[in-house]
PyMOL Python script that loads the backbone (N, CA, C, O; Angstrom):
from pymol import cmd

cmd.read_pdbstr("""\
ATOM      1  N   MET A   1     131.366  98.817  85.778  1.00  0.00           N
ATOM      2  CA  MET A   1     130.923  97.569  85.075  1.00  0.00           C
ATOM      3  C   MET A   1     130.090  98.055  83.753  1.00  0.00           C
ATOM      4  O   MET A   1     129.120  98.794  83.921  1.00  0.00           O
ATOM      5  N   GLU A   2     130.374  97.745  82.771  1.00  0.00           N
ATOM      6  CA  GLU A   2     129.131  97.843  81.234  1.00  0.00           C
ATOM      7  C   GLU A   2     128.586  96.392  81.308  1.00  0.00           C
ATOM      8  O   GLU A   2     129.345  95.433  81.445  1.00  0.00           O
ATOM      9  N   THR A   3     127.092  96.259  81.202  1.00  0.00           N
ATOM     10  CA  THR A   3     126.584  94.245  80.645  1.00  0.00           C
ATOM     11  C   THR A   3     126.413  94.998  79.612  1.00  0.00           C
ATOM     12  O   THR A   3     126.216  96.211  79.530  1.00  0.00           O
ATOM     13  N   THR A   4     126.509  94.124  78.765  1.00  0.00           N
ATOM     14  CA  THR A   4     125.845  93.741  77.551  1.00  0.00           C
ATOM     15  C   THR A   4     124.930  92.825  77.493  1.00  0.00           C
ATOM     16  O   THR A   4     125.047  91.760  78.099  1.00  0.00           O
ATOM     17  N   LEU A   5     123.847  93.144  76.714  1.00  0.00           N
ATOM     18  CA  LEU A   5     122.735  92.629  76.454  1.00  0.00           C
ATOM     19  C   LEU A   5     122.813  91.874  75.141  1.00  0.00           C
ATOM     20  O   LEU A   5     123.384  92.303  74.138  1.00  0.00           O
ATOM     21  N   PRO A   6     122.061  90.479  75.259  1.00  0.00           N
ATOM     22  CA  PRO A   6     122.298  89.682  73.769  1.00  0.00           C
ATOM     23  C   PRO A   6     121.358  90.328  72.545  1.00  0.00           C
ATOM     24  O   PRO A   6     120.169  90.641  72.623  1.00  0.00           O
ATOM     25  N   SER A   7     121.891  90.391  71.855  1.00  0.00           N
ATOM     26  CA  SER A   7     120.893  90.872  70.634  1.00  0.00           C
ATOM     27  C   SER A   7     120.272  89.427  70.075  1.00  0.00           C
ATOM     28  O   SER A   7     120.673  88.335  69.672  1.00  0.00           O
ATOM     29  N   ILE A   8     118.469  90.465  70.429  1.00  0.00           N
ATOM     30  CA  ILE A   8     117.612  89.227  69.978  1.00  0.00           C
ATOM     31  C   ILE A   8     116.502  89.889  68.727  1.00  0.00           C
ATOM     32  O   ILE A   8     115.599  90.724  68.702  1.00  0.00           O
ATOM     33  N   ASN A   9     116.889  89.361  68.169  1.00  0.00           N
ATOM     34  CA  ASN A   9     115.431  89.560  66.277  1.00  0.00           C
ATOM     35  C   ASN A   9     114.499  88.991  66.530  1.00  0.00           C
ATOM     36  O   ASN A   9     114.340  87.774  66.434  1.00  0.00           O
ATOM     37  N   VAL A  10     113.576  89.956  66.971  1.00  0.00           N
ATOM     38  CA  VAL A  10     112.082  89.236  67.400  1.00  0.00           C
ATOM     39  C   VAL A  10     111.576  88.786  66.340  1.00  0.00           C
ATOM     40  O   VAL A  10     110.947  87.728  66.355  1.00  0.00           O
ATOM     41  N   THR A  11     111.736  89.438  65.322  1.00  0.00           N
ATOM     42  CA  THR A  11     111.275  88.943  63.950  1.00  0.00           C
ATOM     43  C   THR A  11     111.572  87.602  63.314  1.00  0.00           C
ATOM     44  O   THR A  11     110.820  87.131  62.460  1.00  0.00           O
ATOM     45  N   ASP A  12     112.846  86.887  63.797  1.00  0.00           N
ATOM     46  CA  ASP A  12     113.294  85.765  63.998  1.00  0.00           C
ATOM     47  C   ASP A  12     112.663  84.868  64.508  1.00  0.00           C
ATOM     48  O   ASP A  12     112.256  83.875  63.907  1.00  0.00           O
ATOM     49  N   THR A  13     112.479  85.152  65.877  1.00  0.00           N
ATOM     50  CA  THR A  13     112.038  84.612  67.128  1.00  0.00           C
ATOM     51  C   THR A  13     110.473  84.120  66.781  1.00  0.00           C
ATOM     52  O   THR A  13     110.106  82.945  66.796  1.00  0.00           O
ATOM     53  N   LEU A  14     109.864  84.957  66.553  1.00  0.00           N
ATOM     54  CA  LEU A  14     108.608  84.778  66.104  1.00  0.00           C
ATOM     55  C   LEU A  14     107.544  83.989  65.256  1.00  0.00           C
ATOM     56  O   LEU A  14     106.434  83.511  65.489  1.00  0.00           O
ATOM     57  N   PHE A  15     108.620  84.090  63.854  1.00  0.00           N
ATOM     58  CA  PHE A  15     108.588  84.042  62.625  1.00  0.00           C
ATOM     59  C   PHE A  15     108.099  82.479  62.561  1.00  0.00           C
ATOM     60  O   PHE A  15     108.896  81.593  62.869  1.00  0.00           O
ATOM     61  N   ASN A  16     106.709  82.159  62.135  1.00  0.00           N
ATOM     62  CA  ASN A  16     106.362  81.327  61.860  1.00  0.00           C
ATOM     63  C   ASN A  16     105.810  80.297  62.717  1.00  0.00           C
ATOM     64  O   ASN A  16     105.740  79.100  62.439  1.00  0.00           O
ATOM     65  N   THR A  17     105.278  81.075  64.181  1.00  0.00           N
ATOM     66  CA  THR A  17     105.075  80.308  65.566  1.00  0.00           C
ATOM     67  C   THR A  17     103.353  80.934  65.124  1.00  0.00           C
ATOM     68  O   THR A  17     102.925  81.718  64.277  1.00  0.00           O
ATOM     69  N   THR A  18     102.764  80.138  66.158  1.00  0.00           N
ATOM     70  CA  THR A  18     101.662  80.121  66.705  1.00  0.00           C
ATOM     71  C   THR A  18     101.681  80.443  68.418  1.00  0.00           C
ATOM     72  O   THR A  18     102.054  79.709  69.333  1.00  0.00           O
ATOM     73  N   LEU A  19     100.912  82.369  68.468  1.00  0.00           N
ATOM     74  CA  LEU A  19     101.373  82.487  70.022  1.00  0.00           C
ATOM     75  C   LEU A  19      99.069  82.039  70.524  1.00  0.00           C
ATOM     76  O   LEU A  19      98.055  82.315  69.883  1.00  0.00           O
ATOM     77  N   THR A  20      99.268  81.280  71.935  1.00  0.00           N
ATOM     78  CA  THR A  20      97.751  81.824  72.258  1.00  0.00           C
ATOM     79  C   THR A  20      97.727  82.751  73.083  1.00  0.00           C
ATOM     80  O   THR A  20      98.553  82.860  73.990  1.00  0.00           O
ATOM     81  N   ILE A  21      96.720  83.588  72.864  1.00  0.00           N
ATOM     82  CA  ILE A  21      96.462  84.426  73.333  1.00  0.00           C
ATOM     83  C   ILE A  21      95.674  84.747  74.088  1.00  0.00           C
ATOM     84  O   ILE A  21      94.540  84.997  73.678  1.00  0.00           O
ATOM     85  N   THR A  22      95.987  84.855  75.460  1.00  0.00           N
ATOM     86  CA  THR A  22      94.720  84.393  76.472  1.00  0.00           C
ATOM     87  C   THR A  22      94.459  85.779  77.142  1.00  0.00           C
ATOM     88  O   THR A  22      95.333  86.400  77.746  1.00  0.00           O
ATOM     89  N   THR A  23      92.657  86.375  76.912  1.00  0.00           N
ATOM     90  CA  THR A  23      92.374  87.551  77.711  1.00  0.00           C
ATOM     91  C   THR A  23      91.209  87.339  78.149  1.00  0.00           C
ATOM     92  O   THR A  23      90.776  86.187  78.150  1.00  0.00           O
ATOM     93  N   ILE A  24      90.529  88.281  78.565  1.00  0.00           N
ATOM     94  CA  ILE A  24      89.242  88.906  78.377  1.00  0.00           C
ATOM     95  C   ILE A  24      88.431  89.455  77.948  1.00  0.00           C
ATOM     96  O   ILE A  24      88.895  90.131  77.029  1.00  0.00           O
ATOM     97  N   LEU A  25      87.444  89.599  78.044  1.00  0.00           N
ATOM     98  CA  LEU A  25      86.863  90.538  77.258  1.00  0.00           C
ATOM     99  C   LEU A  25      86.795  91.930  77.511  1.00  0.00           C
ATOM    100  O   LEU A  25      87.911  92.101  78.002  1.00  0.00           O
ATOM    101  N   GLU A  26      86.311  92.918  77.513  1.00  0.00           N
ATOM    102  CA  GLU A  26      86.682  94.414  78.101  1.00  0.00           C
ATOM    103  C   GLU A  26      86.671  95.659  77.106  1.00  0.00           C
ATOM    104  O   GLU A  26      87.587  96.189  76.478  1.00  0.00           O
ATOM    105  N   ASN A  27      85.396  95.921  77.182  1.00  0.00           N
ATOM    106  CA  ASN A  27      85.559  97.005  75.557  1.00  0.00           C
ATOM    107  C   ASN A  27      86.212  97.960  76.167  1.00  0.00           C
ATOM    108  O   ASN A  27      86.342  97.866  77.387  1.00  0.00           O
ATOM    109  N   PRO A  28      86.907  99.367  75.299  1.00  0.00           N
ATOM    110  CA  PRO A  28      86.989  98.514  73.867  1.00  0.00           C
ATOM    111  C   PRO A  28      88.074  98.027  72.802  1.00  0.00           C
ATOM    112  O   PRO A  28      88.328  98.154  71.604  1.00  0.00           O
ATOM    113  N   TYR A  29      88.673  97.253  74.200  1.00  0.00           N
ATOM    114  CA  TYR A  29      90.228  96.405  74.038  1.00  0.00           C
ATOM    115  C   TYR A  29      89.739  95.271  73.310  1.00  0.00           C
ATOM    116  O   TYR A  29      90.184  95.016  72.191  1.00  0.00           O
ATOM    117  N   VAL A  30      88.817  94.539  73.885  1.00  0.00           N
ATOM    118  CA  VAL A  30      88.736  92.821  73.162  1.00  0.00           C
ATOM    119  C   VAL A  30      87.049  92.802  73.281  1.00  0.00           C
ATOM    120  O   VAL A  30      86.513  92.941  74.380  1.00  0.00           O
ATOM    121  N   MET A  31      86.346  92.634  72.169  1.00  0.00           N
ATOM    122  CA  MET A  31      84.755  92.603  72.078  1.00  0.00           C
ATOM    123  C   MET A  31      84.282  91.738  70.972  1.00  0.00           C
ATOM    124  O   MET A  31      84.594  91.895  69.792  1.00  0.00           O
ATOM    125  N   LEU A  32      83.507  90.812  71.439  1.00  0.00           N
ATOM    126  CA  LEU A  32      82.428  90.161  70.619  1.00  0.00           C
ATOM    127  C   LEU A  32      82.217  90.949  69.914  1.00  0.00           C
ATOM    128  O   LEU A  32      82.142  92.119  70.290  1.00  0.00           O
ATOM    129  N   ARG A  33      81.965  90.414  68.048  1.00  0.00           N
ATOM    130  CA  ARG A  33      81.704  90.712  67.239  1.00  0.00           C
ATOM    131  C   ARG A  33      80.336  90.842  67.446  1.00  0.00           C
ATOM    132  O   ARG A  33      80.045  90.156  68.426  1.00  0.00           O
ATOM    133  N   GLN A  34      79.016  91.598  66.823  1.00  0.00           N
ATOM    134  CA  GLN A  34      78.258  91.563  66.999  1.00  0.00           C
ATOM    135  C   GLN A  34      76.734  89.977  66.303  1.00  0.00           C
ATOM    136  O   GLN A  34      75.588  89.749  66.691  1.00  0.00           O
ATOM    137  N   ASN A  35      77.520  89.380  65.321  1.00  0.00           N
ATOM    138  CA  ASN A  35      77.423  88.361  64.676  1.00  0.00           C
ATOM    139  C   ASN A  35      78.170  87.416  65.143  1.00  0.00           C
ATOM    140  O   ASN A  35      77.995  86.305  64.644  1.00  0.00           O
ATOM    141  N   HIS A  36      79.557  87.612  66.579  1.00  0.00           N
ATOM    142  CA  HIS A  36      79.855  85.984  66.828  1.00  0.00           C
ATOM    143  C   HIS A  36      79.688  84.906  66.723  1.00  0.00           C
ATOM    144  O   HIS A  36      80.650  84.147  66.610  1.00  0.00           O
ATOM    145  N   GLN A  37      78.581  84.516  66.721  1.00  0.00           N
ATOM    146  CA  GLN A  37      78.268  83.019  66.662  1.00  0.00           C
ATOM    147  C   GLN A  37      77.896  82.229  65.524  1.00  0.00           C
ATOM    148  O   GLN A  37      77.570  81.048  65.403  1.00  0.00           O
ATOM    149  N   GLU A  38      78.135  83.941  64.083  1.00  0.00           N
ATOM    150  CA  GLU A  38      78.219  82.818  63.258  1.00  0.00           C
ATOM    151  C   GLU A  38      79.612  82.663  62.754  1.00  0.00           C
ATOM    152  O   GLU A  38      79.826  81.761  61.945  1.00  0.00           O
ATOM    153  N   LEU A  39      80.497  83.368  63.103  1.00  0.00           N
ATOM    154  CA  LEU A  39      81.824  83.270  62.292  1.00  0.00           C
ATOM    155  C   LEU A  39      83.040  82.242  63.467  1.00  0.00           C
ATOM    156  O   LEU A  39      82.588  81.677  64.463  1.00  0.00           O
ATOM    157  N   GLU A  40      83.519  82.221  63.349  1.00  0.00           N
ATOM    158  CA  GLU A  40      84.863  81.490  63.931  1.00  0.00           C
ATOM    159  C   GLU A  40      86.122  81.735  64.509  1.00  0.00           C
ATOM    160  O   GLU A  40      86.431  82.922  64.404  1.00  0.00           O
ATOM    161  N   GLY A  41      86.811  81.165  64.980  1.00  0.00           N
ATOM    162  CA  GLY A  41      88.502  81.479  65.304  1.00  0.00           C
ATOM    163  C   GLY A  41      88.389  82.424  65.912  1.00  0.00           C
ATOM    164  O   GLY A  41      87.775  82.449  66.978  1.00  0.00           O
ATOM    165  N   ASN A  42      89.124  83.738  65.226  1.00  0.00           N
ATOM    166  CA  ASN A  42      89.543  84.417  66.079  1.00  0.00           C
ATOM    167  C   ASN A  42      89.076  85.993  65.456  1.00  0.00           C
ATOM    168  O   ASN A  42      89.171  87.152  65.859  1.00  0.00           O
ATOM    169  N   ASP A  43      88.454  85.218  64.086  1.00  0.00           N
ATOM    170  CA  ASP A  43      87.254  86.481  63.172  1.00  0.00           C
ATOM    171  C   ASP A  43      85.522  86.906  64.294  1.00  0.00           C
ATOM    172  O   ASP A  43      84.543  87.596  64.010  1.00  0.00           O
ATOM    173  N   ARG A  44      85.973  85.862  65.907  1.00  0.00           N
ATOM    174  CA  ARG A  44      85.349  86.487  66.053  1.00  0.00           C
ATOM    175  C   ARG A  44      85.056  87.718  67.071  1.00  0.00           C
ATOM    176  O   ARG A  44      83.968  88.150  67.451  1.00  0.00           O
ATOM    177  N   TYR A  45      86.015  88.029  67.305  1.00  0.00           N
ATOM    178  CA  TYR A  45      86.521  89.036  68.205  1.00  0.00           C
ATOM    179  C   TYR A  45      87.272  90.539  67.479  1.00  0.00           C
ATOM    180  O   TYR A  45      88.038  90.465  66.518  1.00  0.00           O
ATOM    181  N   GLU A  46      86.974  91.548  67.985  1.00  0.00           N
ATOM    182  CA  GLU A  46      86.906  92.567  67.601  1.00  0.00           C
ATOM    183  C   GLU A  46      87.549  93.825  68.393  1.00  0.00           C
ATOM    184  O   GLU A  46      86.925  93.983  69.442  1.00  0.00           O
ATOM    185  N   GLY A  47      88.663  94.839  68.230  1.00  0.00           N
ATOM    186  CA  GLY A  47      88.510  95.954  69.287  1.00  0.00           C
ATOM    187  C   GLY A  47      89.777  96.497  68.967  1.00  0.00           C
ATOM    188  O   GLY A  47      90.441  96.363  67.939  1.00  0.00           O
ATOM    189  N   PHE A  48      90.068  97.281  70.247  1.00  0.00           N
ATOM    190  CA  PHE A  48      91.887  97.965  69.803  1.00  0.00           C
ATOM    191  C   PHE A  48      92.996  97.057  69.973  1.00  0.00           C
ATOM    192  O   PHE A  48      93.932  97.072  69.174  1.00  0.00           O
ATOM    193  N   CYS A  49      92.947  96.051  71.222  1.00  0.00           N
ATOM    194  CA  CYS A  49      94.029  95.258  71.318  1.00  0.00           C
ATOM    195  C   CYS A  49      93.766  94.439  70.108  1.00  0.00           C
ATOM    196  O   CYS A  49      94.812  94.073  69.571  1.00  0.00           O
ATOM    197  N   VAL A  50      92.628  94.023  69.491  1.00  0.00           N
ATOM    198  CA  VAL A  50      92.414  92.967  68.471  1.00  0.00           C
ATOM    199  C   VAL A  50      93.319  93.334  67.472  1.00  0.00           C
ATOM    200  O   VAL A  50      94.240  92.597  67.120  1.00  0.00           O
ATOM    201  N   ASP A  51      93.055  94.674  66.899  1.00  0.00           N
ATOM    202  CA  ASP A  51      93.442  95.382  65.643  1.00  0.00           C
ATOM    203  C   ASP A  51      94.523  95.692  66.217  1.00  0.00           C
ATOM    204  O   ASP A  51      95.323  95.420  65.322  1.00  0.00           O
ATOM    205  N   MET A  52      95.183  96.103  67.145  1.00  0.00           N
ATOM    206  CA  MET A  52      97.024  95.889  67.271  1.00  0.00           C
ATOM    207  C   MET A  52      97.622  94.582  67.296  1.00  0.00           C
ATOM    208  O   MET A  52      98.805  94.554  66.958  1.00  0.00           O
ATOM    209  N   LEU A  53      96.963  93.247  67.689  1.00  0.00           N
ATOM    210  CA  LEU A  53      97.458  92.203  67.675  1.00  0.00           C
ATOM    211  C   LEU A  53      97.320  91.843  65.766  1.00  0.00           C
ATOM    212  O   LEU A  53      98.322  91.790  65.052  1.00  0.00           O
ATOM    213  N   LYS A  54      96.254  91.688  65.373  1.00  0.00           N
ATOM    214  CA  LYS A  54      96.272  91.724  63.764  1.00  0.00           C
ATOM    215  C   LYS A  54      98.102  92.159  62.906  1.00  0.00           C
ATOM    216  O   LYS A  54      99.111  91.667  62.400  1.00  0.00           O
ATOM    217  N   GLU A  55      97.430  93.403  63.285  1.00  0.00           N
ATOM    218  CA  GLU A  55      99.178  94.253  62.681  1.00  0.00           C
ATOM    219  C   GLU A  55     100.342  93.676  63.468  1.00  0.00           C
ATOM    220  O   GLU A  55     100.431  92.920  62.500  1.00  0.00           O
ATOM    221  N   LEU A  56     100.876  93.468  63.910  1.00  0.00           N
ATOM    222  CA  LEU A  56     101.848  92.858  64.464  1.00  0.00           C
ATOM    223  C   LEU A  56     101.647  91.667  64.137  1.00  0.00           C
ATOM    224  O   LEU A  56     100.695  92.368  64.482  1.00  0.00           O
ATOM    225  N   ALA A  57     101.507  90.548  63.823  1.00  0.00           N
ATOM    226  CA  ALA A  57     101.111  89.396  63.405  1.00  0.00           C
ATOM    227  C   ALA A  57     101.875  89.566  61.755  1.00  0.00           C
ATOM    228  O   ALA A  57     102.915  89.105  61.285  1.00  0.00           O
ATOM    229  N   ASP A  58     100.946  90.328  61.272  1.00  0.00           N
ATOM    230  CA  ASP A  58     101.215  90.590  60.281  1.00  0.00           C
ATOM    231  C   ASP A  58     102.374  91.579  60.104  1.00  0.00           C
ATOM    232  O   ASP A  58     102.290  92.037  58.965  1.00  0.00           O
ATOM    233  N   ILE A  59     103.471  92.121  60.791  1.00  0.00           N
ATOM    234  CA  ILE A  59     104.569  92.764  60.239  1.00  0.00           C
ATOM    235  C   ILE A  59     105.402  91.256  60.647  1.00  0.00           C
ATOM    236  O   ILE A  59     105.980  90.692  59.718  1.00  0.00           O
ATOM    237  N   LEU A  60     105.446  90.713  61.837  1.00  0.00           N
ATOM    238  CA  LEU A  60     106.209  90.052  62.724  1.00  0.00           C
ATOM    239  C   LEU A  60     106.157  88.942  62.301  1.00  0.00           C
ATOM    240  O   LEU A  60     106.812  88.039  62.819  1.00  0.00           O
ATOM    241  N   LYS A  61     104.945  88.656  60.713  1.00  0.00           N
ATOM    242  CA  LYS A  61     104.479  86.963  60.959  1.00  0.00           C
ATOM    243  C   LYS A  61     104.795  86.099  61.305  1.00  0.00           C
ATOM    244  O   LYS A  61     105.673  85.366  60.851  1.00  0.00           O
ATOM    245  N   PHE A  62     103.931  85.935  62.503  1.00  0.00           N
ATOM    246  CA  PHE A  62     103.749  84.672  63.484  1.00  0.00           C
ATOM    247  C   PHE A  62     101.627  84.990  63.286  1.00  0.00           C
ATOM    248  O   PHE A  62     100.976  85.992  62.991  1.00  0.00           O
ATOM    249  N   LYS A  63     101.191  83.408  63.672  1.00  0.00           N
ATOM    250  CA  LYS A  63      99.951  83.346  64.128  1.00  0.00           C
ATOM    251  C   LYS A  63      99.646  83.361  65.415  1.00  0.00           C
ATOM    252  O   LYS A  63     100.322  83.343  66.444  1.00  0.00           O
ATOM    253  N   TYR A  64      97.863  83.415  65.052  1.00  0.00           N
ATOM    254  CA  TYR A  64      97.882  83.895  67.196  1.00  0.00           C
ATOM    255  C   TYR A  64      96.292  83.127  66.872  1.00  0.00           C
ATOM    256  O   TYR A  64      95.492  83.038  65.940  1.00  0.00           O
ATOM    257  N   GLN A  65      96.423  82.712  68.132  1.00  0.00           N
ATOM    258  CA  GLN A  65      94.802  82.083  68.206  1.00  0.00           C
ATOM    259  C   GLN A  65      94.154  82.855  69.826  1.00  0.00           C
ATOM    260  O   GLN A  65      94.768  83.148  70.852  1.00  0.00           O
ATOM    261  N   ILE A  66      93.179  82.946  69.589  1.00  0.00           N
ATOM    262  CA  ILE A  66      92.704  83.905  70.403  1.00  0.00           C
ATOM    263  C   ILE A  66      91.532  83.254  71.350  1.00  0.00           C
ATOM    264  O   ILE A  66      90.506  82.626  71.088  1.00  0.00           O
ATOM    265  N   ARG A  67      92.221  83.739  72.711  1.00  0.00           N
ATOM    266  CA  ARG A  67      91.531  82.147  73.873  1.00  0.00           C
ATOM    267  C   ARG A  67      90.940  83.131  74.948  1.00  0.00           C
ATOM    268  O   ARG A  67      91.795  83.878  75.426  1.00  0.00           O
ATOM    269  N   LEU A  68      89.579  83.307  75.466  1.00  0.00           N
ATOM    270  CA  LEU A  68      88.830  83.732  76.434  1.00  0.00           C
ATOM    271  C   LEU A  68      89.242  82.785  77.480  1.00  0.00           C
ATOM    272  O   LEU A  68      89.241  81.560  77.358  1.00  0.00           O
ATOM    273  N   VAL A  69      89.681  83.616  78.770  1.00  0.00           N
ATOM    274  CA  VAL A  69      89.901  83.209  80.094  1.00  0.00           C
ATOM    275  C   VAL A  69      88.780  81.968  80.507  1.00  0.00           C
ATOM    276  O   VAL A  69      87.625  81.912  80.084  1.00  0.00           O
ATOM    277  N   ALA A  70      89.314  81.166  81.276  1.00  0.00           N
ATOM    278  CA  ALA A  70      87.833  80.301  81.173  1.00  0.00           C
ATOM    279  C   ALA A  70      86.821  80.790  82.484  1.00  0.00           C
ATOM    280  O   ALA A  70      85.603  80.676  82.618  1.00  0.00           O
ATOM    281  N   ASP A  71      87.373  81.102  82.959  1.00  0.00           N
ATOM    282  CA  ASP A  71      86.590  81.910  84.760  1.00  0.00           C
ATOM    283  C   ASP A  71      86.137  83.675  84.378  1.00  0.00           C
ATOM    284  O   ASP A  71      85.185  84.309  84.833  1.00  0.00           O
ATOM    285  N   GLY A  72      87.065  84.074  83.520  1.00  0.00           N
ATOM    286  CA  GLY A  72      86.473  85.574  82.836  1.00  0.00           C
ATOM    287  C   GLY A  72      86.364  86.570  83.821  1.00  0.00           C
ATOM    288  O   GLY A  72      85.539  87.443  84.092  1.00  0.00           O
ATOM    289  N   LEU A  73      88.248  85.893  84.620  1.00  0.00           N
ATOM    290  CA  LEU A  73      89.096  86.794  85.739  1.00  0.00           C
ATOM    291  C   LEU A  73      89.775  87.395  85.013  1.00  0.00           C
ATOM    292  O   LEU A  73      89.913  87.040  83.842  1.00  0.00           O
ATOM    293  N   TYR A  74      90.642  88.938  85.747  1.00  0.00           N
ATOM    294  CA  TYR A  74      92.453  89.056  85.192  1.00  0.00           C
ATOM    295  C   TYR A  74      92.766  88.149  86.846  1.00  0.00           C
ATOM    296  O   TYR A  74      93.298  87.085  86.528  1.00  0.00           O
ATOM    297  N   GLY A  75      92.659  88.198  87.984  1.00  0.00           N
ATOM    298  CA  GLY A  75      93.396  87.072  88.623  1.00  0.00           C
ATOM    299  C   GLY A  75      93.014  87.511  89.930  1.00  0.00           C
ATOM    300  O   GLY A  75      92.863  88.712  90.153  1.00  0.00           O
ATOM    301  N   VAL A  76      92.864  86.735  90.717  1.00  0.00           N
ATOM    302  CA  VAL A  76      93.375  87.311  92.494  1.00  0.00           C
ATOM    303  C   VAL A  76      93.846  86.613  93.002  1.00  0.00           C
ATOM    304  O   VAL A  76      93.591  85.481  92.592  1.00  0.00           O
ATOM    305  N   PRO A  77      94.791  86.687  94.154  1.00  0.00           N
ATOM    306  CA  PRO A  77      95.575  85.228  94.792  1.00  0.00           C
ATOM    307  C   PRO A  77      94.918  84.637  95.849  1.00  0.00           C
ATOM    308  O   PRO A  77      94.556  85.272  96.839  1.00  0.00           O
ATOM    309  N   GLY A  78      94.718  83.279  95.671  1.00  0.00           N
ATOM    310  CA  GLY A  78      93.985  82.121  96.679  1.00  0.00           C
ATOM    311  C   GLY A  78      94.945  82.552  98.092  1.00  0.00           C
ATOM    312  O   GLY A  78      96.070  83.052  98.055  1.00  0.00           O
ATOM    313  N   ALA A  79      94.124  82.191  99.358  1.00  0.00           N
ATOM    314  CA  ALA A  79      94.500  82.149 100.719  1.00  0.00           C
ATOM    315  C   ALA A  79      95.818  81.109 100.466  1.00  0.00           C
ATOM    316  O   ALA A  79      96.853  81.269 101.114  1.00  0.00           O
ATOM    317  N   ASN A  80      95.675  80.001  99.435  1.00  0.00           N
ATOM    318  CA  ASN A  80      96.861  78.709  99.317  1.00  0.00           C
ATOM    319  C   ASN A  80      98.127  79.320  98.324  1.00  0.00           C
ATOM    320  O   ASN A  80      99.259  78.847  98.224  1.00  0.00           O
ATOM    321  N   GLY A  81      97.689  80.260  97.777  1.00  0.00           N
ATOM    322  CA  GLY A  81      99.089  80.418  97.058  1.00  0.00           C
ATOM    323  C   GLY A  81      98.437  80.921  95.622  1.00  0.00           C
ATOM    324  O   GLY A  81      98.556  81.974  94.995  1.00  0.00           O
ATOM    325  N   THR A  82      97.749  79.791  95.397  1.00  0.00           N
ATOM    326  CA  THR A  82      97.385  80.115  94.003  1.00  0.00           C
ATOM    327  C   THR A  82      96.805  81.050  93.424  1.00  0.00           C
ATOM    328  O   THR A  82      96.437  81.943  94.187  1.00  0.00           O
ATOM    329  N   TRP A  83      96.511  81.233  92.048  1.00  0.00           N
ATOM    330  CA  TRP A  83      95.898  82.358  91.849  1.00  0.00           C
ATOM    331  C   TRP A  83      94.951  81.799  90.023  1.00  0.00           C
ATOM    332  O   TRP A  83      95.170  80.980  89.131  1.00  0.00           O
ATOM    333  N   THR A  84      93.776  82.990  90.368  1.00  0.00           N
ATOM    334  CA  THR A  84      92.228  82.655  89.475  1.00  0.00           C
ATOM    335  C   THR A  84      92.809  83.654  87.824  1.00  0.00           C
ATOM    336  O   THR A  84      93.756  84.388  87.539  1.00  0.00           O
ATOM    337  N   GLY A  85      91.972  83.281  87.332  1.00  0.00           N
ATOM    338  CA  GLY A  85      92.078  84.520  85.820  1.00  0.00           C
ATOM    339  C   GLY A  85      93.046  83.965  84.851  1.00  0.00           C
ATOM    340  O   GLY A  85      93.424  82.795  84.786  1.00  0.00           O
ATOM    341  N   MET A  86      93.310  84.711  84.294  1.00  0.00           N
ATOM    342  CA  MET A  86      94.632  84.973  83.541  1.00  0.00           C
ATOM    343  C   MET A  86      96.085  84.943  84.168  1.00  0.00           C
ATOM    344  O   MET A  86      97.134  84.421  83.790  1.00  0.00           O
ATOM    345  N   VAL A  87      95.756  85.674  85.229  1.00  0.00           N
ATOM    346  CA  VAL A  87      97.238  85.325  86.473  1.00  0.00           C
ATOM    347  C   VAL A  87      97.761  83.830  86.725  1.00  0.00           C
ATOM    348  O   VAL A  87      98.881  83.334  86.605  1.00  0.00           O
ATOM    349  N   GLY A  88      96.784  83.410  87.038  1.00  0.00           N
ATOM    350  CA  GLY A  88      96.241  82.115  87.056  1.00  0.00           C
ATOM    351  C   GLY A  88      96.521  80.759  86.236  1.00  0.00           C
ATOM    352  O   GLY A  88      96.863  79.586  86.381  1.00  0.00           O
ATOM    353  N   GLU A  89      96.166  81.657  85.332  1.00  0.00           N
ATOM    354  CA  GLU A  89      96.522  80.148  83.539  1.00  0.00           C
ATOM    355  C   GLU A  89      98.249  80.025  83.582  1.00  0.00           C
ATOM    356  O   GLU A  89      99.050  79.108  83.402  1.00  0.00           O
ATOM    357  N   LEU A  90      98.361  81.781  83.995  1.00  0.00           N
ATOM    358  CA  LEU A  90      99.713  82.234  83.079  1.00  0.00           C
ATOM    359  C   LEU A  90     100.973  80.885  83.707  1.00  0.00           C
ATOM    360  O   LEU A  90     101.758  80.094  83.185  1.00  0.00           O
ATOM    361  N   ILE A  91     100.641  81.175  84.776  1.00  0.00           N
ATOM    362  CA  ILE A  91     101.636  80.821  86.083  1.00  0.00           C
ATOM    363  C   ILE A  91     101.503  79.196  86.226  1.00  0.00           C
ATOM    364  O   ILE A  91     102.336  78.561  86.872  1.00  0.00           O
ATOM    365  N   SER A  92     100.540  78.654  85.661  1.00  0.00           N
ATOM    366  CA  SER A  92     100.168  77.352  85.602  1.00  0.00           C
ATOM    367  C   SER A  92     100.765  76.708  84.713  1.00  0.00           C
ATOM    368  O   SER A  92     100.905  75.487  84.789  1.00  0.00           O
ATOM    369  N   ARG A  93     101.293  77.556  83.549  1.00  0.00           N
ATOM    370  CA  ARG A  93     101.534  77.194  82.314  1.00  0.00           C
ATOM    371  C   ARG A  93     103.368  76.762  82.495  1.00  0.00           C
ATOM    372  O   ARG A  93     104.007  76.360  81.522  1.00  0.00           O
TER     373      ARG A  93
END
""", "prot")
cmd.dss("prot")
cmd.show_as("cartoon", "prot")
cmd.util.cbc("prot")
cmd.orient("prot")
């Protein structure tokens, strides 16, 4: 039996949407610019992932807001089944 996946046009899906990009500071992927205190929004950040995100946003015509994870962690599971860090923020949404 052959399964057919639905055809999704990513360009249409992301067009004119604003994504919140939750991340952690990690050289060389996401870093604060040297003069980040003088800047606002996404301009405060630089790095490989930031450059890639800019290119994707230009190509696919979406906007984004970079947001640092509140506790500065990737995420670890707690004894009660909840997570910290980026994983926890994703799960709680």
